[in-house]
C-alpha positions in Angstrom: 138.2 -144.0 146.9 140.0 -143.7 150.2 143.6 -142.6 149.8 146.6 -142.4 152.4 149.1 -139.5 152.7 151.1 -141.2 150.0 148.3 -141.2 147.4 147.6 -144.9 147.6 144.1 -146.3 147.5 142.8 -148.6 150.1 141.6 -152.0 148.6 140.3 -154.9 150.5 140.5 -158.7 149.9 137.2 -160.8 150.2 138.2 -162.8 152.9 139.7 -161.8 156.4 143.1 -163.6 155.8 146.7 -162.2 154.9 147.3 -162.2 151.2 150.4 -161.4 149.2 150.1 -160.4 145.4 152.4 -158.9 143.1 151.5 -156.1 140.6 154.0 -154.9 138.4 157.3 -155.0 140.4 155.6 -154.2 143.8 154.6 -156.8 146.2 151.3 -155.8 148.1 150.5 -157.4 151.3 146.8 -157.5 152.3 147.1 -157.5 156.3 144.2 -158.5 158.3 143.4 -156.3 161.3 139.9 -156.6 163.0 138.7 -159.1 160.3 139.5 -156.5 157.5 142.0 -157.6 154.9 143.5 -154.2 153.6 146.4 -152.9 151.4 147.3 -149.4 150.4 147.8 -149.6 146.5 149.5 -147.4 144.0 147.3 -145.8 141.5 148.8 -147.8 138.4 148.1 -151.0 139.9 144.3 -150.6 141.0 142.9 -151.9 137.7 145.1 -155.1 137.6 144.4 -155.9 141.1 140.6 -155.2 141.0 140.5 -157.4 137.8 141.6 -160.5 139.7 138.7 -163.0 139.8 138.0 -166.3 141.5 135.8 -169.1 140.1 133.7 -170.8 142.8 130.2 -172.1 143.7 129.4 -174.1 140.5 131.4 -172.0 138.3 130.5 -168.6 139.3 133.3 -165.9 138.8 133.6 -163.0 141.3 135.9 -160.4 141.9 137.9 -160.9 145.1 139.6 -157.4 145.7 137.4 -154.2 146.1 137.7 -150.5 147.1 137.6 -150.4 150.9 134.7 -148.5 152.2 135.2 -145.8 154.9 133.9 -148.2 157.5 136.5 -150.8 156.6 139.2 -148.4 156.6 138.2 -147.1 160.1 138.0 -150.6 161.6 141.2 -151.8 160.1 143.1 -148.7 161.4 141.2 -148.8 164.7 139.8 -145.2 164.4 136.1 -146.2 164.3 133.6 -148.7 163.5 
């Protein structure tokens, strides 16, 4: 898990589009930069967000939010590839 200075964890949305969701009373904005849709999430909301699924492709259920990889964070922040 990659954390920022505030202790939040980087999560990514499965599509490279901006996405706004609510977890508890917090609004998280997944901002797309360099084809990575990422938000920094408070620890207490990670499980709730990771449990969000989508049904597609003939009824297959898949998770749409995941922990960001170091490469995704580097690309999104512009510090690497």
